[in-house]
VEXDREN-2710 file (C-alpha; in Angstrom, 1 decimal):
% VEXDREN-2710
k/r/px/py/pz
1/MET/0.0/0.0/0.0
2/ILE/1.5/3.3/-1.0
3/GLY/-1.1/5.9/-0.1
4/ARG/-4.2/6.7/1.8
5/ALA/-6.6/9.1/0.0
6/ALA/-5.5/12.4/-1.4
7/ALA/-4.1/13.6/2.0
8/GLY/-1.7/10.7/2.3
9/PRO/1.7/10.2/0.7
10/LEU/0.4/10.3/-2.8
11/GLY/-1.4/13.6/-2.0
12/ASP/1.9/15.0/-0.9
13/VAL/3.4/14.4/-4.3
14/CYS/3.1/17.3/-6.7
15/VAL/3.2/16.7/-10.5
16/ALA/3.5/19.6/-13.0
17/VAL/2.3/19.2/-16.5
18/LEU/3.9/21.6/-19.0
19/ASP/1.7/21.1/-22.1
20/GLY/-1.2/22.5/-24.0
21/PRO/-4.4/24.0/-22.3
22/VAL/-6.2/21.4/-20.2
23/ASP/-10.0/20.9/-19.9
24/VAL/-10.0/20.6/-16.1
25/ALA/-13.8/20.4/-16.2
26/HIS/-13.6/17.1/-18.1
27/PRO/-15.4/14.3/-16.2
28/ALA/-12.1/12.3/-16.0
29/LEU/-10.6/15.1/-13.9
30/ALA/-13.6/15.9/-11.7
31/GLY/-12.4/16.0/-8.1
32/ALA/-8.7/16.0/-9.1
33/ASP/-6.5/18.3/-7.0
34/LEU/-5.4/20.5/-9.8
35/ARG/-4.2/24.1/-9.8
36/VAL/-3.8/26.0/-13.1
37/ILE/-1.0/28.5/-13.4
38/GLU/-1.3/30.6/-16.6
39/SER/2.3/31.3/-17.1
40/LEU/2.8/31.2/-20.8
41/VAL/-0.5/30.4/-22.4
42/PRO/-4.0/31.0/-21.2
43/ASN/-5.7/27.8/-20.1
44/ARG/-8.7/28.2/-22.5
45/PRO/-9.0/24.7/-23.9
46/GLY/-10.7/24.5/-27.3
47/PRO/-10.8/22.3/-30.4
48/GLY/-7.2/22.9/-31.3
49/PRO/-4.4/20.3/-31.4
50/MET/-2.6/21.5/-28.3
51/SER/-5.7/21.6/-26.2
52/ALA/-6.3/18.0/-27.2
53/HIS/-2.7/17.2/-26.5
54/GLY/-2.6/18.8/-23.1
55/THR/-5.9/17.4/-21.9
56/HIS/-4.9/13.8/-23.0
57/VAL/-1.6/14.0/-21.2
58/ALA/-3.1/15.4/-18.0
59/SER/-5.8/12.7/-17.9
60/LEU/-3.2/9.9/-18.2
61/ILE/-1.7/11.1/-14.9
62/PHE/-4.7/12.6/-13.0
63/GLY/-7.7/10.7/-14.4
64/ARG/-9.9/9.7/-11.5
65/PRO/-11.0/6.1/-10.6
66/GLY/-14.4/5.3/-12.0
67/SER/-14.2/8.1/-14.6
68/PRO/-13.9/7.7/-18.4
69/VAL/-10.0/7.7/-18.0
70/ARG/-8.2/6.2/-15.0
71/GLY/-4.8/7.9/-14.6
72/ILE/-1.6/6.5/-13.2
73/ALA/-1.5/8.8/-10.1
74/PRO/-5.0/10.2/-9.7
75/HIS/-4.5/11.3/-6.1
76/SER/-1.4/13.3/-6.6
77/ARG/-1.6/17.1/-6.6
78/GLY/-1.3/18.7/-10.0
79/LEU/0.1/21.9/-11.5
80/ILE/-1.2/22.7/-14.9
81/ILE/1.2/25.1/-16.7
82/PRO/0.1/25.6/-20.3
83/VAL/3.0/26.2/-22.7
84/PHE/1.8/24.9/-26.0
85/ALA/-0.8/27.2/-27.7
86/ASP/-3.4/26.1/-30.3
87/ASP/-2.5/29.1/-32.5
88/GLY/0.9/27.7/-33.3
89/SER/2.8/30.5/-31.6
90/PRO/6.5/29.5/-31.1
91/LEU/7.8/28.3/-27.8
92/THR/11.5/28.9/-27.3
93/GLN/13.8/27.0/-25.0
94/TRP/14.0/30.2/-23.0
95/ASP/10.3/30.2/-22.4
96/LEU/10.3/26.5/-21.6
97/ALA/13.0/27.3/-19.0
98/ARG/10.7/30.0/-17.6
99/ALA/7.9/27.5/-17.1
100/ILE/10.2/24.9/-15.5
101/GLU/11.4/27.5/-13.0
102/ILE/7.8/28.4/-12.2
103/ALA/7.0/24.7/-11.6
104/VAL/9.9/24.4/-9.2
105/ARG/8.9/27.6/-7.4
106/GLU/5.3/26.3/-7.0
107/GLY/6.5/23.0/-5.4
108/ALA/6.6/20.4/-8.1
109/ASP/8.2/17.1/-7.4
110/VAL/8.0/15.8/-10.9
111/ILE/7.6/17.8/-14.2
112/ASN/6.2/16.3/-17.4
113/VAL/7.3/17.8/-20.7
114/SER/5.7/16.0/-23.6
115/GLY/7.7/18.0/-26.2
116/GLY/11.1/19.1/-27.2
117/GLU/13.4/20.6/-29.9
118/ARG/15.6/18.5/-32.1
119/SER/19.2/18.9/-31.3
120/ALA/22.3/17.6/-33.1
121/THR/24.3/17.5/-29.9
122/GLY/21.7/17.0/-27.2
123/ALA/22.9/20.2/-25.5
124/PRO/20.2/22.7/-24.4
125/ASP/20.5/26.5/-24.6
126/ASP/22.2/28.0/-21.5
127/LEU/19.0/29.2/-19.9
128/LEU/17.2/25.9/-20.3
129/ALA/20.3/24.1/-19.0
130/ARG/20.3/26.5/-16.0
131/ALA/16.6/25.7/-15.3
132/LEU/17.3/22.0/-15.4
133/ARG/20.2/22.4/-13.0
134/LEU/17.8/24.2/-10.7
135/CYS/15.6/21.1/-10.9
136/GLU/18.7/19.0/-9.9
137/ASP/19.6/21.3/-7.0
138/SER/15.9/21.4/-5.9
139/GLY/15.4/17.6/-6.1
140/VAL/12.8/17.9/-8.9
141/LEU/12.6/15.2/-11.6
142/VAL/11.9/16.2/-15.2
143/VAL/10.4/13.5/-17.5
144/ALA/10.4/14.3/-21.2
145/ALA/9.4/12.6/-24.4
146/THR/12.0/11.4/-26.9
147/GLY/10.1/12.5/-30.0
148/ASN/8.2/10.8/-32.8
149/ASP/10.3/11.1/-35.9
150/GLY/11.3/7.5/-36.2
151/LEU/15.0/8.5/-36.3
152/ASP/18.3/8.0/-34.6
153/ALA/17.9/11.6/-33.3
154/VAL/17.6/13.3/-30.0
155/GLN/15.9/16.4/-28.7
156/VAL/16.1/18.6/-25.6
157/PRO/15.2/18.5/-22.8
158/ALA/15.0/14.7/-23.1
159/ALA/18.6/14.3/-24.1
160/VAL/19.9/16.1/-21.0
161/PRO/21.5/13.5/-18.6
162/SER/19.5/14.6/-15.5
163/VAL/16.2/14.2/-17.4
164/LEU/14.3/10.9/-17.5
165/ALA/13.7/10.4/-21.3
166/VAL/10.7/8.3/-22.4
167/GLY/10.0/6.6/-25.7
168/ALA/6.9/4.7/-26.7
169/CYS/6.4/1.0/-27.1
170/ALA/3.4/-1.2/-28.1
171/ALA/1.6/-3.6/-25.8
172/ASP/4.1/-6.4/-26.7
173/GLY/7.0/-4.2/-25.6
174/LYS/8.3/-3.4/-29.1
175/PRO/9.3/0.2/-29.8
176/LEU/6.8/2.0/-32.0
177/PRO/8.2/2.7/-35.5
178/THR/7.7/6.4/-34.8
179/ASN/9.9/6.4/-31.7
180/ASN/13.2/8.2/-31.7
181/TRP/16.4/6.8/-30.3
182/GLY/19.9/8.1/-29.9
183/GLU/23.1/7.6/-27.8
184/PRO/22.1/9.9/-24.9
185/TYR/18.8/7.9/-24.5
186/ARG/20.9/4.7/-23.9
187/THR/21.7/5.9/-20.4
188/ASN/18.8/8.1/-19.4
189/GLY/15.8/6.7/-21.3
190/VAL/13.2/4.0/-20.9
191/LEU/10.3/2.7/-23.1
192/ALA/6.8/2.8/-21.7
193/PRO/3.4/2.0/-23.2
194/GLY/2.5/4.6/-25.7
195/HIS/0.3/2.8/-28.3
196/GLY/-3.4/3.6/-28.4
197/LEU/-3.6/5.1/-24.9
198/VAL/-7.1/6.2/-24.1
199/GLY/-7.3/9.7/-22.8
200/ALA/-9.6/12.7/-22.3
201/VAL/-10.7/15.0/-25.1
202/PRO/-11.7/18.6/-24.4
203/GLY/-15.5/18.8/-24.1
204/GLY/-16.0/15.5/-22.4
205/GLY/-15.1/12.7/-24.8
206/THR/-12.2/10.2/-25.0
207/ALA/-9.8/9.1/-27.7
208/ALA/-6.9/6.7/-28.2
209/ARG/-3.6/8.3/-29.2
210/SER/-0.1/7.0/-29.7
211/GLY/3.5/8.4/-29.4
212/SER/6.2/9.3/-26.9
213/SER/4.1/12.3/-25.8
214/PHE/1.7/9.9/-24.1
215/ALA/4.3/7.4/-22.9
216/ALA/5.9/10.2/-20.9
217/PRO/2.9/10.8/-18.6
218/VAL/2.8/7.0/-17.9
219/VAL/6.4/7.3/-16.5
220/THR/5.6/10.6/-14.8
221/GLY/2.6/9.0/-13.0
222/ALA/4.8/5.9/-12.2
223/ALA/7.4/8.2/-10.7
224/ALA/4.8/9.9/-8.5
225/LEU/3.6/6.5/-7.3
226/LEU/7.1/5.4/-6.5
227/LEU/7.9/8.6/-4.7
228/ALA/4.7/8.2/-2.7
229/ALA/5.6/4.6/-1.9
230/ALA/9.0/5.6/-0.5
231/ARG/7.5/8.4/1.6
232/GLY/4.7/6.1/2.8
233/ALA/7.4/3.7/3.9
234/GLY/9.1/6.4/6.0
235/ALA/11.9/7.2/3.5
236/ASP/12.4/10.5/1.8
237/PRO/14.3/10.0/-1.4
238/THR/14.8/12.8/-3.9
239/PRO/12.8/12.5/-7.1
240/ALA/16.2/12.2/-8.9
241/ALA/16.7/9.0/-6.8
242/ILE/13.4/7.7/-8.2
243/ARG/14.7/8.3/-11.7
244/ASP/17.8/6.2/-10.9
245/VAL/15.6/3.4/-9.7
246/VAL/13.4/3.5/-12.8
247/LEU/16.5/3.2/-15.0
248/ARG/18.2/0.6/-12.9
249/THR/15.2/-1.7/-12.8
250/ALA/14.2/-1.3/-16.5
251/ALA/13.8/-4.6/-18.2
252/ASP/16.4/-5.4/-20.9
253/ALA/15.6/-5.6/-24.5
254/PRO/14.8/-9.1/-25.8
255/ALA/17.9/-11.1/-26.7
256/ASP/16.6/-11.5/-30.2
257/ALA/15.9/-7.8/-30.7
258/ALA/17.2/-6.6/-34.1
259/ASP/18.3/-3.2/-32.8
260/HIS/18.9/-2.8/-29.0
261/ALA/19.4/0.9/-29.4
262/ARG/15.7/1.4/-30.1
263/TYR/15.0/0.0/-26.6
264/LEU/16.9/2.9/-24.9
265/GLU/18.0/1.8/-21.4
266/GLY/15.2/-0.8/-21.4
267/LEU/11.4/-1.2/-20.7
268/LEU/9.7/0.4/-17.7
269/ASP/9.2/-2.3/-15.0
270/LEU/7.0/-0.6/-12.4
271/GLY/6.8/-3.8/-10.3
272/ALA/10.6/-4.1/-10.1
273/ALA/10.9/-0.4/-9.3
274/TYR/8.3/-0.7/-6.6
275/GLU/10.1/-3.6/-5.1
276/ALA/13.4/-1.7/-5.1
277/ILE/11.7/1.2/-3.4
278/ALA/9.4/-0.6/-0.9
279/GLY/11.6/-3.6/-0.3
280/THR/8.6/-5.9/-0.9
281/PRO/7.2/-7.5/-4.1
282/GLY/3.8/-6.6/-5.3
283/ARG/1.9/-4.1/-7.4
284/PRO/1.8/-0.5/-6.1
285/ALA/-1.7/0.4/-5.1
286/VAL/-3.5/3.5/-4.0
287/ARG/-6.5/3.8/-1.8
288/SER/-9.2/6.1/-3.1
289/VAL/-11.1/8.6/-0.9
290/GLU/-14.0/6.3/-0.7
291/GLY/-11.8/3.5/0.7
292/ASP/-11.9/1.3/-2.4
293/GLU/-8.5/0.0/-3.4
294/GLU/-7.4/0.8/-7.0
295/TYR/-4.5/-1.1/-8.3
296/MET/-2.5/1.0/-10.7
297/SER/-0.7/-1.6/-12.8
298/ILE/0.6/0.0/-16.0
299/THR/-1.4/-2.3/-18.3
300/ASP/-4.7/-1.6/-16.4
301/ALA/-4.1/2.2/-16.5
302/VAL/-3.3/2.5/-20.2
303/PRO/-5.7/0.6/-22.4
304/THR/-4.6/0.1/-26.0
305/GLY/-6.3/-0.5/-29.3
306/ALA/-5.5/2.4/-31.7
307/PRO/-3.0/1.8/-34.6
308/ALA/0.5/3.3/-34.3
309/PRO/0.9/6.6/-36.0
310/GLU/3.0/7.3/-39.0
311/ALA/6.3/9.2/-38.4
312/ALA/5.6/12.9/-38.0
313/ALA/7.7/15.6/-39.6
314/PRO/10.1/17.2/-37.1
315/ALA/9.5/20.7/-35.9
316/THR/12.5/23.0/-36.1
317/GLY/13.7/26.1/-34.3
318/VAL/11.3/25.8/-31.4
319/VAL/10.2/23.4/-28.7
320/ALA/7.4/21.4/-30.2
321/ALA/4.8/19.1/-28.7
322/CYS/5.6/15.4/-29.5
323/ALA/2.1/14.7/-30.7
324/ASP/1.0/12.0/-33.0
325/ALA/0.9/12.5/-36.8
326/GLY/-0.7/15.7/-37.9
327/ALA/-0.4/17.6/-34.6
328/GLN/2.7/19.7/-35.2
329/ALA/1.6/22.9/-33.6
330/THR/4.1/24.7/-31.4
331/CYS/3.5/26.9/-28.4
332/GLY/3.6/30.5/-27.2
333/CYS/3.8/32.7/-24.2
334/THR/0.8/34.9/-23.1
335/THR/0.7/35.3/-19.3
336/ALA/3.0/35.1/-16.3
337/ALA/2.6/33.8/-12.8
338/PRO/3.1/36.3/-10.0
339/GLY/6.5/36.4/-8.5
340/TYR/9.6/38.5/-8.1
341/VAL/12.2/39.2/-10.8
342/TYR/15.7/40.6/-10.5
343/ALA/17.1/40.6/-14.0
344/ILE/20.3/41.9/-15.6
345/GLY/20.3/42.9/-19.3
346/SER/20.0/45.7/-21.8
347/ILE/17.0/48.0/-22.2
348/GLY/15.2/47.6/-25.5
349/TRP/12.0/49.0/-26.9
350/ASP/9.2/48.0/-29.1
351/PHE/5.9/49.4/-30.5
352/GLY/3.8/46.3/-30.8
353/THR/2.0/47.4/-34.0
354/GLU/2.7/49.3/-37.1
355/ALA/0.0/51.9/-36.1
356/ARG/1.7/52.6/-32.8
357/ARG/5.1/52.9/-34.5
358/ASP/3.7/55.2/-37.2
359/GLY/2.1/57.4/-34.6
360/PHE/5.6/58.0/-33.1
361/ILE/7.0/58.7/-36.5
362/GLN/4.4/61.3/-37.2
363/GLN/4.8/63.0/-33.9
364/MET/8.6/63.1/-33.9
365/ASP/10.7/65.9/-35.4
366/GLY/12.0/65.2/-38.9
367/GLN/15.7/65.0/-39.7
368/VAL/17.8/66.6/-42.4
369/ALA/20.0/64.2/-44.3
370/PRO/23.6/65.2/-45.2
371/ASP/22.5/65.8/-48.8
372/GLY/19.8/68.2/-47.6
373/ARG/16.8/65.9/-47.9
374/GLU/14.2/66.0/-45.2
375/LEU/13.6/62.7/-43.5
376/PRO/10.9/61.6/-41.1
377/GLY/11.7/60.9/-37.4
378/ASN/13.1/57.5/-36.7
379/PRO/11.7/55.9/-33.5
380/TYR/14.3/53.1/-33.8
381/ASP/17.2/55.6/-33.4
382/PRO/17.9/55.7/-29.7
383/ALA/19.2/59.3/-29.8
384/GLN/16.0/60.5/-31.6
385/LEU/13.7/58.5/-29.4
386/ALA/15.4/59.7/-26.2
387/ALA/15.2/63.3/-27.3
388/TYR/11.5/63.0/-28.1
389/LEU/10.7/61.4/-24.8
390/ARG/12.7/64.0/-22.9
391/GLU/10.4/66.7/-24.4
392/ASN/7.3/64.5/-24.2
393/PRO/7.7/62.4/-21.1
394/TRP/4.0/61.7/-20.8
395/VAL/4.2/59.3/-23.8
396/SER/7.0/57.2/-22.1
397/ASP/4.4/54.5/-21.2
398/LYS/3.3/54.2/-24.8
399/VAL/6.7/52.6/-25.7
400/ILE/6.9/48.8/-24.9
401/TRP/10.1/48.8/-22.8
402/THR/11.9/45.5/-22.7
403/VAL/14.9/43.9/-21.0
404/THR/16.9/41.9/-23.5
405/LEU/19.7/39.4/-23.2
406/GLU/22.7/39.8/-25.5
407/GLY/21.1/43.0/-26.7
408/ARG/18.6/41.3/-29.0
409/THR/16.3/38.8/-27.3
410/PRO/13.5/40.3/-25.1
411/ILE/12.7/38.3/-22.0
412/TYR/10.3/40.7/-20.2
413/ALA/8.3/43.7/-21.1
414/LEU/8.8/46.5/-18.5
415/GLU/6.4/49.0/-17.0
416/ALA/6.9/51.5/-14.3
417/GLU/5.4/51.1/-10.9
418/VAL/2.6/53.7/-10.5
419/PRO/1.9/56.3/-9.4
420/PHE/5.1/56.8/-7.5
421/GLY/8.6/57.5/-8.7
422/MET/8.3/60.9/-10.3
423/ASP/11.3/62.9/-11.1
424/TRP/12.2/65.9/-13.2
425/GLY/13.7/65.6/-16.6
426/GLY/15.3/69.1/-16.2
427/PRO/15.6/72.0/-13.7
428/ARG/12.5/73.1/-11.8
429/PRO/11.3/76.7/-12.4
430/PRO/11.5/79.2/-10.9
431/ALA/14.9/79.6/-9.4
432/GLU/15.3/80.8/-5.8
433/ASN/15.6/84.5/-7.0
434/GLY/12.3/84.2/-8.7
435/GLU/13.9/84.4/-12.2
436/PRO/13.2/81.5/-14.6
437/TYR/16.1/79.2/-15.5
438/ASP/17.9/80.0/-18.8
439/VAL/18.0/76.3/-19.7
440/PRO/15.2/74.2/-21.2
441/PHE/12.7/72.9/-18.7
442/TYR/11.4/69.4/-19.1
443/PRO/8.2/68.2/-17.3
444/PRO/8.2/65.5/-14.6
445/VAL/8.7/61.9/-15.6
446/SER/8.7/58.5/-13.8
447/VAL/12.2/57.7/-12.4
448/VAL/11.8/54.3/-14.1
449/HIS/11.0/55.7/-17.5
450/LYS/13.7/58.3/-17.1
451/THR/16.2/55.5/-16.4
452/PHE/15.0/53.6/-19.5
453/ARG/15.2/56.7/-21.6
454/ASP/18.7/57.5/-20.5
455/ALA/19.9/53.9/-20.8
456/ILE/19.0/53.4/-24.5
457/LEU/21.2/56.4/-25.2
458/GLY/24.0/55.4/-22.8
459/GLN/24.1/51.9/-24.3
460/THR/25.3/53.4/-27.7
461/LEU/28.3/55.2/-26.2
462/ARG/31.9/54.0/-26.0
463/PRO/32.9/52.1/-22.8
464/ASP/35.2/54.9/-21.8
465/ASN/32.5/57.5/-21.9
466/ALA/31.3/58.7/-18.5
467/ASP/27.6/58.1/-19.5
468/TYR/28.1/54.7/-21.0
469/VAL/25.7/52.1/-19.7
470/ALA/27.0/48.5/-19.8
471/ARG/24.0/46.8/-18.2
472/VAL/20.9/47.5/-16.2
473/SER/19.8/45.7/-13.0
474/ILE/16.0/45.5/-12.8
475/PRO/14.0/44.6/-9.7
476/GLY/10.3/44.0/-10.3
477/THR/7.2/41.9/-9.8
478/LEU/5.8/39.6/-12.5
479/THR/2.2/40.4/-13.4
480/ASN/-0.4/38.1/-14.8
481/ARG/-0.2/39.8/-18.2
482/THR/1.9/39.5/-21.3
483/VAL/2.5/41.8/-24.3
484/ARG/2.8/41.0/-27.9
485/LEU/5.8/42.5/-29.6
486/PHE/6.1/43.6/-33.2
487/THR/7.7/40.3/-34.1
488/GLY/4.8/38.4/-32.8
489/GLN/6.7/37.2/-29.7
490/ARG/4.8/37.4/-26.4
491/VAL/6.7/38.2/-23.2
492/PRO/5.6/38.5/-19.6
493/VAL/5.1/42.0/-18.1
494/VAL/7.2/43.0/-15.1
495/GLN/6.2/46.0/-13.0
496/VAL/9.6/47.6/-12.3
497/HIS/10.4/49.1/-8.9
498/ALA/12.3/52.4/-8.9
499/ARG/14.0/51.3/-5.6
500/GLY/16.9/49.1/-6.7
501/LEU/16.9/50.0/-10.4
502/TYR/20.5/50.5/-11.3
503/THR/22.6/51.2/-14.4
504/TRP/26.1/49.7/-14.6
505/ASN/28.5/52.5/-15.6
506/GLU/31.8/50.9/-16.6
507/ALA/33.8/54.1/-17.0
508/VAL/32.9/55.4/-13.5
509/LEU/33.7/52.0/-12.0
510/VAL/37.1/51.9/-13.7
511/ASN/38.0/55.3/-12.4
512/SER/36.8/54.5/-8.9
513/LEU/38.6/51.2/-8.8
514/VAL/41.9/52.6/-10.2
515/GLU/41.8/55.2/-7.4
516/GLN/41.0/52.7/-4.7
517/ILE/43.6/50.1/-5.9
518/ASN/46.3/52.7/-6.2
519/SER/45.5/54.1/-2.8
520/ASP/45.8/50.7/-1.3
521/ARG/49.1/50.1/-3.1
522/ALA/50.5/53.4/-2.1
523/THR/50.1/52.4/1.6
524/ARG/52.5/49.5/0.8
525/ASP/54.8/51.3/-1.6
526/ALA/53.5/49.0/-4.4
527/THR/53.6/49.9/-8.1
528/PRO/50.6/51.9/-9.3
529/VAL/48.1/49.9/-11.3
530/ASP/47.7/50.2/-15.0
531/GLU/44.2/51.6/-15.9
532/ALA/44.0/49.4/-19.0
533/ARG/44.6/46.4/-16.8
534/VAL/41.7/47.3/-14.5
535/ARG/39.5/48.0/-17.5
536/MET/40.3/44.5/-18.8
537/LEU/39.5/42.9/-15.5
538/ILE/36.2/44.7/-15.3
539/GLN/35.3/43.7/-18.8
540/ALA/36.1/40.1/-17.9
541/PHE/33.9/40.5/-14.8
542/LEU/31.0/41.8/-16.9
543/ASP/31.4/39.0/-19.5
544/LYS/31.4/36.3/-16.8
545/VAL/28.3/37.6/-15.1
546/TYR/26.4/38.4/-18.3
547/TYR/27.3/35.5/-20.6
548/GLN/28.5/32.6/-18.4
549/PHE/25.9/33.1/-15.7
550/ARG/23.1/34.7/-17.7
551/ASN/19.6/33.8/-16.5
552/LEU/16.0/35.0/-16.3
553/GLY/16.4/36.5/-12.9
554/GLN/13.3/34.6/-11.8
555/SER/14.3/31.8/-9.5
556/GLY/15.6/32.5/-6.0
557/PRO/19.2/31.4/-6.7
558/ASP/19.3/33.5/-9.9
559/ARG/17.9/36.6/-8.2
560/ALA/20.5/36.2/-5.4
561/LEU/23.3/35.8/-8.0
562/ASN/22.2/38.9/-10.0
563/TYR/21.9/41.0/-6.8
564/ALA/25.4/39.9/-5.6
565/ALA/26.9/40.8/-8.9
566/THR/25.2/44.2/-8.9
567/ASN/26.1/44.8/-5.3
568/ALA/29.8/44.1/-6.1
569/PHE/29.5/46.5/-9.1
570/GLU/27.7/49.2/-7.1
571/LEU/29.9/48.9/-4.0
572/THR/33.2/49.3/-5.7
573/GLN/35.2/48.6/-2.5
574/ALA/33.9/45.0/-2.6
575/LEU/35.0/44.6/-6.2
576/ALA/38.3/46.3/-5.5
577/ASN/38.9/43.8/-2.7
578/GLY/38.3/41.0/-5.2
579/PHE/40.9/42.3/-7.6
580/LEU/43.3/43.0/-4.8
581/SER/43.0/39.4/-3.5
582/GLY/46.6/38.8/-4.4
583/ARG/47.7/40.7/-1.3
584/LEU/46.1/37.9/0.8
585/VAL/48.1/35.2/-0.9
586/PRO/51.9/34.7/-0.4
587/HIS/53.9/35.5/-3.6
588/SER/57.5/36.3/-4.5
589/ARG/58.8/39.6/-3.4
590/ASN/60.6/39.9/-6.6
591/GLU/57.4/40.0/-8.6
592/PRO/54.7/42.7/-8.6
593/GLU/51.6/41.9/-6.6
594/PRO/49.2/40.2/-9.0
595/LEU/45.7/41.6/-9.7
596/TYR/43.1/38.8/-9.4
597/ALA/40.2/38.2/-11.8
598/LEU/36.7/36.7/-11.2
599/ASP/36.9/33.0/-11.7
600/ASP/33.5/31.6/-10.7
601/ILE/30.2/32.3/-9.0
602/THR/28.3/29.7/-7.1
603/VAL/25.0/29.8/-5.3
604/ALA/23.8/27.5/-2.5
605/LYS/20.8/27.6/-0.1
606/SER/22.0/29.3/3.0
607/ARG/21.8/27.7/6.5
608/TYR/21.4/31.2/7.9
609/GLU/17.7/31.9/7.6
610/ARG/15.6/34.5/9.2
611/PRO/11.8/33.9/9.8
612/ASP/9.8/34.1/6.5
613/SER/13.0/34.6/4.5
614/GLU/14.6/32.8/1.5
615/SER/18.3/33.2/1.6
616/TYR/21.2/32.0/-0.5
617/ASP/25.0/32.0/-0.1
618/VAL/26.6/33.6/-3.2
619/THR/30.4/32.9/-3.4
620/LEU/32.5/34.9/-5.8
621/THR/35.9/33.3/-6.3
622/PHE/38.9/35.3/-7.6
623/MET/42.0/33.8/-9.1
624/ASP/45.4/34.9/-10.4
625/PRO/44.8/34.8/-14.2
626/GLU/48.5/34.5/-14.9
627/ASN/49.1/31.6/-12.5
628/ASP/46.3/29.1/-12.1
629/ARG/48.4/27.2/-9.5
630/GLN/48.1/30.1/-7.1
631/ALA/45.5/29.9/-4.3
632/ARG/42.1/31.4/-4.9
633/VAL/40.3/33.8/-2.7
634/ALA/36.5/33.6/-2.2
635/TYR/34.0/36.1/-0.9
636/LEU/30.8/34.8/0.4
637/ILE/27.7/37.0/0.5
638/THR/24.4/35.8/2.0
639/VAL/21.4/37.3/0.1
640/ASP/17.8/37.3/1.2
641/VAL/15.5/37.3/-1.8
642/SER/12.1/37.2/0.0
643/ASP/11.3/40.8/-1.0
644/VAL/11.2/42.4/-4.4
645/LEU/14.6/44.0/-3.7
646/PRO/17.1/41.4/-2.4
647/VAL/19.2/42.4/0.6
648/SER/22.6/41.1/1.9
649/LEU/22.4/39.9/5.4
650/ASP/26.0/40.6/6.4
651/SER/29.3/42.0/5.1
652/PRO/31.1/39.7/2.7
653/ARG/33.2/36.9/4.4
654/GLN/36.5/36.1/2.7
655/PHE/38.6/32.9/2.8
656/ILE/41.4/31.4/0.8
657/ILE/41.0/28.2/-1.2
658/GLY/44.2/26.3/-1.6
659/ARG/45.2/24.5/-4.8
END
């Protein structure tokens, strides 16, 4: 016995389904403990292919005993997070990462992704890889479909080693001809029933469908049962440990199989996995609320009968649902779950529609070309747009402000918190002597909008310019809204808080650091530092933070990391200490004291917790770039991210890491 009603061990297991919209009113899901989080796509199920896909997948997990569809783990708690849209809007790996992070934040133990993007290497984009590492660190298991192209090919996220990949087999255990296989799946994938599985259809009916999309929820449900079994027996394994049990107990391919690679690691054997978890043989069972025992054997839960589908054409460039033949729609992003964001990026802007853009063109002053021709205003020119907004600040909220990664890919739309944060774009009249100022006066403008306006201009300057803006740190709150950009992409809207909004000015930082480092060296009769050397170290610091550790600024660890990097940049003494770490490490007196560079940043859950807080230890490690055998120096900062603006709990602690 592995559970007692929904409040028992199985009710303590939370399963997130990242798929199309789900008809939660379907009779098969009546009474299921489901919570819909409209993070990327509104949960408005209709007759489209992704609604059919998402409803079918959800019913295979949560379908109630006695209903038209009996799911594998009907008494588990469910999170429905739509990501695939019926209109065919594209879902990027970045948006899939966003949904995975939301699922982790909302308490998921297991995440089902019946979709993926074809990959030649099996390596995900950096942001998706970061979201999957968050799952590893948080003890969350991701189950993903292998794809239905009938090829020796892999897709992400299924090909990522930490993910449990699932392919489809027929009732006799033979892989479906549409099932994908590939080298990564030989160590992280299993086959599960995926032929003619009867599931719910939006509106109340049922249908039988085939493919790895529908084998994946079979394994997801099995993982939930096994996790509940372990907890019911008094153990507390991580979901990742359940993954290892599933792989370890998978049945081998038949000895006479023509191609063992098609069997991946083997066939799902729930009985053997249950025995490994519970220590006793027998089929896992769950007791319903009414007290009737429902035995959840795989063959009972997934009736067959439909023919296997033909191989479907692969979707490219986006994460696609692994549906059966003919269902090749991809997904989009329309709404966001509430939460905090602390992002680092560049400020971009958009107009959404041609009409909005043309309105700006007609209102802006024209320009005179070098050959004397009169040209209309160009709202895509940062200098022209900044000048127009300076004179007309009341239209600042008509621009769709965005934060972008790498200066080109928007991840959020930004709006100013209202009605606070007003500032002046220029001097306030009159002067103290009653006379008007002899310089232009600009009306009041939101501090947030003023920062955005100045940033788009500052981002175009040379790094040695005093007004150059390298990056912007943006604290804010996710809303339940999205905005459609001119390209058709939808991004979540973040309400930006003026408190904590900060522009990274590289030139000012270089000058300040040169002054501090030289002051420190002067006290020890050391050689003054070369300004070019400091500029190079700062550029390396920026590149490390922005490229190697780039993230959505949405999860707790990423918000802590981004705040710590901003804090080091803003409080120049902290960064100066990092560059001056060489003074803490013994070195030859015949050599100049080395300047250290940022080597690594790590984030771990802090053991130092205040009531109602969420704290992380961020460790910045500095090294001698010219001698990697020299000891490293680490600076640990504890950051509390429980409020919209993270705060450090203590001054940085430093320690030496020997080689």
